[in-house]
C-alpha positions in Angstrom: -0.8 -35.8 163.6 -0.2 -32.0 163.7 3.6 -31.4 163.4 3.7 -29.0 166.3 1.8 -31.4 168.6 4.1 -34.2 167.5 7.2 -32.3 168.4 5.7 -31.1 171.7 5.0 -34.7 172.7 8.4 -35.9 171.7 10.0 -33.1 173.7 7.8 -33.7 176.7 8.6 -37.5 176.8 12.3 -36.7 176.4 12.3 -34.4 179.4 10.5 -36.9 181.5 12.8 -39.7 180.4 15.9 -37.5 181.2 14.8 -36.8 184.8 16.2 -40.0 186.3 19.6 -39.3 184.7 19.6 -35.8 186.1 18.8 -37.1 189.6 21.4 -39.9 189.3 24.2 -37.7 188.2 23.4 -34.7 190.4 22.9 -35.9 194.0 22.0 -32.4 195.1 18.6 -32.8 193.3 15.7 -34.1 195.3 12.6 -33.2 193.3 9.1 -33.8 194.6 8.5 -35.4 191.1 4.8 -36.0 191.3 4.2 -32.3 190.9 5.6 -32.6 187.4 2.4 -34.5 186.5 0.0 -32.1 188.2 -1.6 -31.8 191.6 -1.6 -35.1 193.5 -4.9 -34.5 195.3 -5.8 -35.0 199.0 -8.8 -35.8 201.2 -10.0 -35.2 204.7 -8.7 -38.4 206.1 -5.2 -37.7 204.7 -5.1 -34.2 206.1 -6.2 -35.5 209.6 -3.6 -38.3 209.5 -0.6 -36.3 208.0 -0.9 -32.7 209.2 -0.2 -31.4 212.6 -0.6 -27.9 214.1 0.9 -25.9 216.9 -0.8 -26.2 220.3 -4.2 -24.4 220.4 -5.0 -24.9 216.7 -6.5 -27.5 214.5 -6.4 -28.0 210.7 -9.1 -29.2 208.2 -9.4 -29.5 204.5 -11.3 -26.5 203.2 -11.2 -27.4 199.5 -9.4 -30.2 197.8 -10.0 -29.9 194.0 -7.9 -26.8 193.1 -5.0 -27.8 190.9 -2.0 -25.5 191.2 -3.6 -23.4 194.0 -1.3 -20.5 194.7 -2.3 -17.0 196.1 -5.2 -16.2 198.3 -7.5 -13.3 199.1 -10.5 -13.1 201.5 -13.6 -11.1 200.5 -15.7 -9.0 202.9 -18.3 -11.7 202.8 -15.8 -14.3 203.8 -15.4 -16.0 200.4 -11.9 -17.0 199.3 -10.2 -16.2 196.0 -7.5 -18.6 194.8 -5.1 -18.0 191.8 -4.2 -21.0 189.6 -1.5 -19.8 187.3 -1.0 -22.9 185.2 -4.7 -22.9 184.4 -4.9 -19.2 183.7 -7.7 -18.5 186.2 -8.8 -17.3 189.6 -11.4 -19.3 191.4 -13.8 -18.4 194.2 -14.5 -20.7 197.2 -17.8 -19.8 198.9 -17.6 -19.3 202.6 -18.5 -22.2 204.9 -22.0 -21.2 205.9 -23.2 -24.7 206.9 -20.4 -25.3 209.4 -19.1 -28.6 207.9 -15.6 -27.2 207.6 -15.6 -27.2 203.8 -16.2 -24.4 201.3 -19.9 -24.4 200.3 -19.1 -24.0 196.6 -16.4 -23.5 194.0 -16.5 -21.7 190.7 -14.2 -20.0 188.2 -14.3 -16.2 188.8 -12.2 -15.2 185.8 -10.1 -17.1 183.3 -8.1 -16.7 180.0 -5.3 -14.9 182.0 -1.6 -15.3 181.5 -0.3 -17.3 184.5 -2.1 -15.2 187.2 -0.4 -15.4 190.6 -0.6 -12.5 193.1 -3.9 -11.0 193.9 -5.6 -8.7 196.4 -8.8 -6.9 197.1 -8.9 -3.2 197.7 -12.2 -1.3 198.2 -14.3 -2.6 195.3 -11.5 -3.7 193.1 -9.8 -7.0 192.5 -6.2 -6.7 191.4 -4.4 -9.6 189.6 -0.7 -10.0 188.8 -0.3 -12.0 185.6 3.2 -13.1 184.7 3.5 -10.2 182.2 1.1 -7.5 183.5 -1.1 -6.3 186.3 -4.8 -5.8 185.8 -7.9 -4.9 187.9 -11.6 -5.4 187.7 -14.5 -4.1 189.8 -15.7 -6.8 192.3 -19.0 -7.1 194.1 -18.3 -8.4 197.6 -21.9 -9.1 198.3 -22.3 -11.9 195.8 -18.7 -12.6 194.8 -19.1 -11.6 191.2 -17.2 -9.3 188.8 -19.0 -5.9 188.3 -17.1 -4.7 185.3 -14.5 -5.5 182.7 -10.9 -6.6 183.4 -8.4 -4.0 182.4 -4.6 -4.0 182.4 -3.0 -1.1 184.3 0.7 -2.3 184.0 1.9 -4.1 180.9 5.1 -5.4 179.3 6.5 -7.1 182.4 9.2 -9.7 181.5 8.3 -13.3 182.3 10.9 -15.3 180.5 13.2 -17.7 182.2 13.0 -18.6 185.9 10.8 -17.1 188.5 8.0 -15.7 186.3 5.5 -15.3 189.1 4.5 -11.8 190.2 3.1 -10.9 193.6 1.2 -7.8 194.5 -0.2 -6.1 197.6 -1.7 -2.8 198.6 0.7 -0.9 200.9 -0.3 1.3 203.9 0.8 4.3 201.8 -1.9 3.6 199.2 0.5 2.3 196.6 0.5 -1.1 194.9 3.7 -3.1 195.6 4.9 -5.7 193.1 7.7 -8.2 193.2 9.3 -10.1 190.3 11.9 -12.8 190.6 15.1 -13.2 188.7 15.3 -14.7 185.2 18.0 -17.1 186.2 19.7 -18.9 189.1 22.4 -16.3 189.2 23.3 -13.6 186.7 23.4 -9.9 186.2 19.9 -8.8 185.0 19.5 -6.5 182.0 16.0 -5.6 183.1 16.0 -3.7 186.4 12.4 -4.9 187.1 13.7 -8.4 187.6 14.9 -9.5 191.1 13.2 -6.4 192.4 10.3 -4.8 194.3 8.4 -2.1 192.5 5.4 0.1 193.4 2.9 2.3 191.6 -0.4 4.2 192.1 -3.7 2.2 192.1 -4.3 3.2 188.5 -0.8 2.0 187.3 0.8 5.4 187.1 4.1 6.6 188.8 5.7 3.2 188.4 9.1 3.0 190.1 11.7 0.5 191.4 11.4 0.4 195.2 14.2 -2.1 196.1 16.6 -4.4 194.3 18.9 -7.4 194.8 16.0 -9.6 195.8 16.5 -12.8 193.9 12.9 -14.2 194.3 10.9 -12.3 196.9 7.6 -14.1 196.4 5.9 -13.0 199.6 5.8 -9.7 201.5 3.7 -8.0 204.2 3.7 -5.1 206.6 4.0 -5.6 210.4 1.0 -4.4 212.2 3.2 -3.6 215.2 5.6 -1.1 213.6 4.6 -0.8 209.9 7.9 -2.3 208.6 7.8 -4.1 205.3 9.2 -7.7 205.4 9.8 -9.9 202.3 10.8 -13.6 202.0 13.6 -14.3 199.5 14.8 -17.6 198.0 18.6 -18.1 197.9 20.4 -19.4 194.9 21.0 -23.1 194.0 24.1 -25.3 193.4 26.2 -24.3 196.3 25.6 -27.4 198.4 22.9 -28.6 200.9 23.4 -25.9 203.5 24.3 -22.7 201.6 23.2 -20.0 201.0 20.4 -19.5 203.5 17.0 -18.4 202.3 16.1 -14.9 203.7 13.7 -12.7 205.5 14.5 -9.1 204.6 13.2 -5.8 206.0 12.7 -3.9 202.8 13.4 -0.2 202.7 13.0 2.2 199.8 16.2 2.3 197.6 17.6 -0.7 199.5 19.9 -3.2 197.7 19.8 -6.8 199.2 22.9 -8.4 197.7 21.9 -10.7 194.8 23.7 -11.7 192.5 26.9 -10.5 194.1 26.4 -11.7 197.7 24.4 -14.3 199.6 23.2 -14.2 203.2 25.1 -11.7 205.3 27.2 -10.1 202.6 29.1 -13.4 201.7 30.5 -12.9 198.2 29.0 -15.1 195.6 31.5 -17.5 194.0 30.4 -16.6 190.5 29.8 -12.9 190.7 31.3 -11.7 194.0 34.6 -13.4 194.5 37.6 -11.6 192.9 35.2 -8.9 191.7 36.1 -5.4 190.9 35.9 -2.4 193.2 32.4 -1.4 192.2 31.0 -4.8 193.0 32.9 -4.9 196.3 31.3 -1.6 197.2 27.8 -2.9 196.3 28.4 -5.9 198.6 29.6 -3.8 201.5 26.6 -1.5 201.1 24.0 -4.3 200.7 21.5 -4.8 203.4 21.7 -8.3 205.1 18.7 -10.3 206.0 17.1 -9.9 209.5 16.4 -13.7 209.7 17.8 -16.7 207.9 15.8 -19.8 206.9 17.6 -23.1 206.2 19.1 -23.3 202.7 16.7 -24.3 199.9 13.6 -24.2 202.1 12.0 -21.8 199.6 10.0 -19.4 201.8 7.0 -18.0 199.8 4.0 -16.5 201.4 4.3 -14.4 204.6 1.3 -13.0 206.5 1.1 -11.1 209.7 -1.8 -12.2 211.9 -4.0 -9.3 212.8 -7.2 -10.8 214.3 -7.6 -10.1 218.1 -9.1 -13.7 218.3 -5.6 -15.2 217.9 -3.8 -16.6 221.0 -1.8 -13.9 222.7 1.6 -15.2 221.5 0.4 -15.2 217.9 -1.0 -11.6 217.7 1.3 -9.7 215.4 3.3 -12.8 214.7 4.0 -13.7 211.0 3.3 -17.1 209.3 5.6 -18.1 206.5 5.0 -21.0 204.1 8.2 -23.0 203.4 7.5 -24.5 200.0 10.3 -27.0 200.3 13.6 -27.9 198.8 14.5 -29.5 195.5 18.2 -28.6 195.2 19.2 -30.6 198.3 20.2 -34.3 198.7 17.7 -34.6 201.7 14.4 -32.8 201.5 13.8 -30.0 204.0 11.1 -27.3 204.5 7.6 -28.4 203.5 5.8 -26.7 206.4 4.5 -23.4 207.7 6.4 -21.7 210.5 5.6 -18.8 212.8 7.9 -15.9 213.5 7.7 -14.0 216.8 9.5 -10.7 217.5 10.6 -9.8 221.0 11.0 -6.2 222.3 14.6 -6.1 221.1 13.6 -7.1 217.6 15.0 -10.6 217.8 13.0 -13.2 215.8 12.1 -16.7 217.1 10.9 -19.3 214.6 8.6 -22.1 215.5 6.7 -24.8 213.6 3.1 -24.0 213.0 1.8 -26.5 210.5 3.8 -29.6 209.4 3.4 -33.1 208.1 3.7 -32.2 204.4 7.0 -34.2 204.4 7.1 -37.8 205.5 9.1 -38.8 208.5 11.6 -40.5 206.2 12.1 -37.1 204.5 11.5 -38.7 201.1 7.7 -38.7 200.5 6.0 -35.4 199.9 2.3 -34.9 200.7 2.1 -31.2 200.1 3.8 -27.9 199.4 2.4 -24.8 201.2 2.4 -21.6 199.2 0.3 -18.7 200.5 -1.5 -17.7 203.7 -4.6 -15.5 204.4 -6.5 -14.6 207.5 -10.2 -13.8 207.6 -12.1 -11.4 209.9 -12.9 -14.2 212.4 -9.2 -15.3 212.7 -9.5 -18.4 210.5 -6.2 -19.0 208.6 -6.2 -20.3 205.1 -3.2 -22.0 203.5 -2.8 -23.0 199.8 -1.0 -26.1 198.6 0.0 -26.2 194.9 1.2 -29.8 195.2 -2.0 -31.4 196.5 -4.2 -28.8 194.8 -5.8 -27.9 198.1 -6.6 -25.1 200.6 -6.5 -25.9 204.3 -8.2 -23.9 207.1 -6.4 -23.6 210.5 -8.5 -22.3 213.4 -8.2 -22.0 217.2 -9.4 -24.8 219.4 -9.5 -28.6 219.1 -11.8 -28.8 216.0 -15.0 -29.4 217.9 -16.5 -26.2 216.5 -15.3 -25.5 213.0 -17.9 -23.1 211.6 -16.8 -19.4 211.2 -18.9 -16.8 213.0 -22.1 -16.2 211.1 -22.4 -12.7 209.6 -25.4 -12.0 211.9 -23.6 -13.0 215.0 -20.7 -10.5 214.9 -19.9 -7.5 212.7 -17.2 -8.2 210.2 -14.4 -5.7 209.6 -15.2 -3.5 206.7 -13.4 -0.4 205.3 -15.4 2.8 205.8 -17.1 4.0 202.7 -16.8 7.6 201.5 -20.1 9.6 201.2 -21.5 9.8 197.7 -20.9 13.0 195.9 -23.7 13.2 193.3 -23.0 15.5 190.3 -26.3 17.1 189.4 -25.2 17.7 185.7 -24.2 14.1 185.3 -27.3 12.8 187.1 -29.6 14.8 184.7 -27.8 13.3 181.7 -28.1 9.9 183.3 -31.8 10.4 183.8 -32.2 11.2 180.1 -30.4 7.9 179.2 -32.5 6.0 181.6 -35.7 7.2 180.1 -34.5 7.0 176.5 -33.7 3.3 176.8 -36.9 2.5 178.7 -34.9 1.1 181.7 -37.8 1.8 184.1 -39.9 -0.9 182.3 -37.8 -3.6 183.9 -36.4 -1.9 187.0 -39.7 -0.4 188.3 -41.3 -3.8 188.9 -39.3 -6.9 187.7 -35.8 -6.0 188.9 -36.0 -3.1 191.5 -32.8 -1.3 192.2 -32.0 -1.5 195.9 -29.0 -0.8 198.1 -26.7 0.0 195.2 -24.4 2.0 197.4 -23.8 -1.1 199.5 -22.5 -2.9 196.5 -20.9 -0.2 194.4 -19.1 3.1 194.4 -19.9 5.6 191.7 -16.9 4.3 189.7 -17.5 0.6 190.1 -21.2 1.1 189.2 -20.1 2.9 186.0 -17.7 0.1 185.2 -20.5 -2.4 185.7 -22.1 -1.2 182.4 -19.1 -2.6 180.5 -20.3 -6.1 181.3 -23.9 -6.0 182.5 -25.7 -9.1 183.9 -28.4 -10.3 181.6 -31.2 -9.5 180.8 -29.7 -6.0 180.7 -28.3 -5.4 177.2 -24.9 -4.0 176.6 -25.7 -0.6 175.1 -22.0 0.3 174.4 -22.2 3.4 176.6 -19.3 5.8 176.4 -17.3 6.6 179.6 -19.2 9.9 180.0 -22.6 8.1 179.6 -21.7 5.3 182.1 -20.6 7.9 184.6 -23.9 9.9 184.1 -26.1 6.8 184.5 -24.2 5.8 187.7 -24.8 9.3 189.2 -28.5 9.1 188.3 -29.1 5.7 189.8 -27.3 6.6 193.0 -29.4 9.7 193.2 -32.5 7.6 193.0 -31.4 5.4 195.9 -30.5 8.5 197.9 -34.0 9.8 197.4 -32.7 13.1 195.9 -33.6 12.6 192.3 -36.5 15.0 192.6 -34.2 17.8 193.7 -31.3 17.2 191.4 -31.3 20.8 190.2 -30.4 21.8 193.7 -27.2 19.7 193.8 -23.8 21.1 193.0 -22.4 20.4 189.6 -18.8 19.6 189.1 -18.8 20.6 185.5 
């Protein structure tokens, strides 16, 4: 037997064997232990029997074979992307076109990644946050396929220790926001990018720390009502069943949110805040307290503000938060999705939205919700990394589960910028097109139609990095790819015959 494999097996069996001792000697530990062996699985009957929704909604199992399902993103077509960090991949669930309440298909979209977690779609790009980097790849919304090669735009992010997941989202200011949790339960970090929120331009440039003192802010989103940025945060462990609270923070640029020196509303931490020096006391006094507290150890993760006008009146502009559930608590708590409702004075009311992941005896765990996404029709998708599933919550009693067909109602789409064809580039692209005999295939066998609906000039150029067979990979340079993209777009626009009259950008 390979020596490394032998030692790995010995270590693994030792850890598993030691767990009962840990649980026996530390009564504050209540681990949903089945997750240690992988996703437990679920089925439609279990979902219907165990899970319950707020009035006016119903829940169904959208997909049930997704081990370690974590973050979600909805494509323009209505397909669903799901990250699976422990498997190093992002999968695609095809939209429910036949109305049976389930995804029509499932396939791996991209793999061989390093613990991919956060993801989002922006224009024709898919952004992915791996544990040690952020990358992006051109994405074709029309058929749910990659349209180019995956490239890292931020690298060398620390992912050792605890809380290695990274979450990303595009902000209303056109910047990419990124959160990274702490490397420990409680400590003073050497790397300022841990326990922090960062942001950068879509190409990875102008990287900066946006806010700090956020122990593990896995989920964040912007309120559609006032544009404020809100982030969940997990409180530290080993201070008892009921302290400190987990938090919802309103995050501001340059803000400091207390960790590791304070917990909750500026309560000094017993390890790093009590009897601390003047500088730490100043930091605690100037830290920003949470705007809402969740019960201790509930582990709030994903937060999503509902934006669809199809939602019931009380849920428009409300936020849904996934409470992943406690482990550092003698009696389990959390394991549900809650809704947050703001009144005119800014006060927040919390209500249960989806529950039943925890048995009535508060011992047996059936699931652990992680992330939440809403599609253009108001369907709400919730991932579960414990059961390896994605659920769909929709309005009504479940008698009509199919989403609106694409032909019945226009979907929300971002407006496209008009093409700006560069005549010089287009002429060079035409030369390449003729030199390689491209017309032999494309004139009859594979006609080029509606390219501008699938690609921008940039994403079409990126497509040539990883073309779909039978097109060969010619190894075009960046300039050649750009030229070919301009020429092909000019063909579609019907202006190739008058290229000489177009402006050249030089």
